[in-house]
C-alpha positions as a Markdown table, in Angstrom:
| # | Residue | x | y | z |
|---|---|---|---|---|
| 1 | Met | -44.3 | 6.3 | -0.4 |
| 2 | Glu | -41.2 | 8.6 | -0.5 |
| 3 | Asp | -41.7 | 11.6 | 0.6 |
| 4 | Arg | -40.1 | 15.3 | -1.2 |
| 5 | Gly | -37.3 | 15.5 | 1.0 |
| 6 | Glu | -36.0 | 11.8 | 0.7 |
| 7 | Val | -37.0 | 11.6 | -3.2 |
| 8 | Ile | -34.4 | 15.3 | -2.9 |
| 9 | Tyr | -31.5 | 13.5 | -1.2 |
| 10 | Asn | -31.9 | 10.3 | -3.3 |
| 11 | Trp | -31.1 | 12.3 | -6.1 |
| 12 | Ile | -28.0 | 14.1 | -4.7 |
| 13 | Lys | -26.2 | 11.1 | -3.6 |
| 14 | Glu | -27.1 | 9.7 | -6.9 |
| 15 | Arg | -25.9 | 13.0 | -8.6 |
| 16 | Val | -22.1 | 12.9 | -6.9 |
| 17 | Asp | -21.9 | 9.6 | -6.8 |
| 18 | Glu | -21.4 | 10.1 | -10.6 |
| 19 | Gly | -18.8 | 12.7 | -9.6 |
| 20 | Cys | -21.7 | 15.6 | -10.4 |
| 21 | Thr | -21.3 | 18.7 | -7.3 |
| 22 | Ala | -24.7 | 19.4 | -7.2 |
| 23 | Tyr | -26.0 | 23.0 | -5.9 |
| 24 | Ala | -29.3 | 23.9 | -3.6 |
| 25 | Thr | -29.6 | 26.8 | -4.1 |
| 26 | Thr | -32.5 | 29.7 | -2.4 |
| 27 | Cys | -33.2 | 33.3 | -3.5 |
| 28 | Leu | -30.1 | 34.4 | -1.4 |
| 29 | Arg | -27.1 | 31.8 | -1.1 |
| 30 | Ser | -26.6 | 28.4 | -3.1 |
| 31 | Ile | -25.5 | 26.1 | -1.1 |
| 32 | Lys | -22.2 | 23.3 | -2.8 |
| 33 | Ile | -22.8 | 19.8 | -2.7 |
| 34 | Thr | -19.6 | 17.6 | -2.9 |
| 35 | Ala | -18.4 | 14.4 | -1.8 |
| 36 | Gly | -17.0 | 16.2 | 0.5 |
| 37 | Thr | -19.8 | 17.3 | 2.1 |
| 38 | Phe | -21.6 | 13.7 | 2.5 |
| 39 | Thr | -18.5 | 12.4 | 4.0 |
| 40 | Arg | -17.9 | 15.2 | 7.0 |
| 41 | Gly | -22.3 | 14.6 | 7.6 |
| 42 | Leu | -23.4 | 18.0 | 6.2 |
| 43 | Ile | -26.5 | 16.5 | 4.4 |
| 44 | Arg | -29.1 | 14.6 | 6.2 |
| 45 | Tyr | -33.1 | 13.2 | 5.6 |
| 46 | Arg | -34.9 | 13.7 | 9.0 |
| 47 | Asn | -38.4 | 13.9 | 9.4 |
| 48 | Gly | -39.5 | 14.4 | 5.8 |
| 49 | His | -36.9 | 17.2 | 4.9 |
| 50 | Cys | -33.7 | 16.9 | 2.8 |
| 51 | Glu | -31.0 | 19.1 | 5.2 |
| 52 | Val | -28.1 | 20.9 | 5.0 |
| 53 | Ala | -26.1 | 22.0 | 8.3 |
| 54 | Arg | -25.8 | 25.7 | 8.6 |
| 55 | Gly | -22.9 | 26.1 | 11.6 |
| 56 | Arg | -25.0 | 24.0 | 14.5 |
| 57 | His | -28.3 | 24.6 | 12.9 |
| 58 | Trp | -29.6 | 22.6 | 9.7 |
| 59 | Asp | -31.7 | 23.9 | 7.0 |
| 60 | Ser | -34.2 | 22.2 | 4.9 |
| 61 | Ile | -33.3 | 22.8 | 1.8 |
| 62 | Asn | -37.4 | 20.6 | 0.8 |
| 63 | Phe | -38.6 | 24.0 | -1.4 |
| 64 | Cys | -34.8 | 25.2 | -3.4 |
| 65 | Lys | -33.4 | 24.8 | -6.5 |
| 66 | Ile | -31.6 | 22.1 | -7.2 |
| 67 | Ser | -29.1 | 21.4 | -9.8 |
| 68 | Ala | -26.5 | 19.4 | -10.5 |
| 69 | Ile | -22.8 | 19.8 | -12.7 |
């Protein structure tokens, strides 16, 4: 059974492969996720969390609002 982080990661990956731009929105900021984000290794799935790079740290986006345009 897939956990929440894996489902989010796969959904974002599918939308980006379709040519869409995905956004992860928190109460403070929005993160734009494009094909370049995946090729540069700025998003990953690890230990049940879908994570986005923030400098030298990783932020979980499991509980953010995820949308695609």
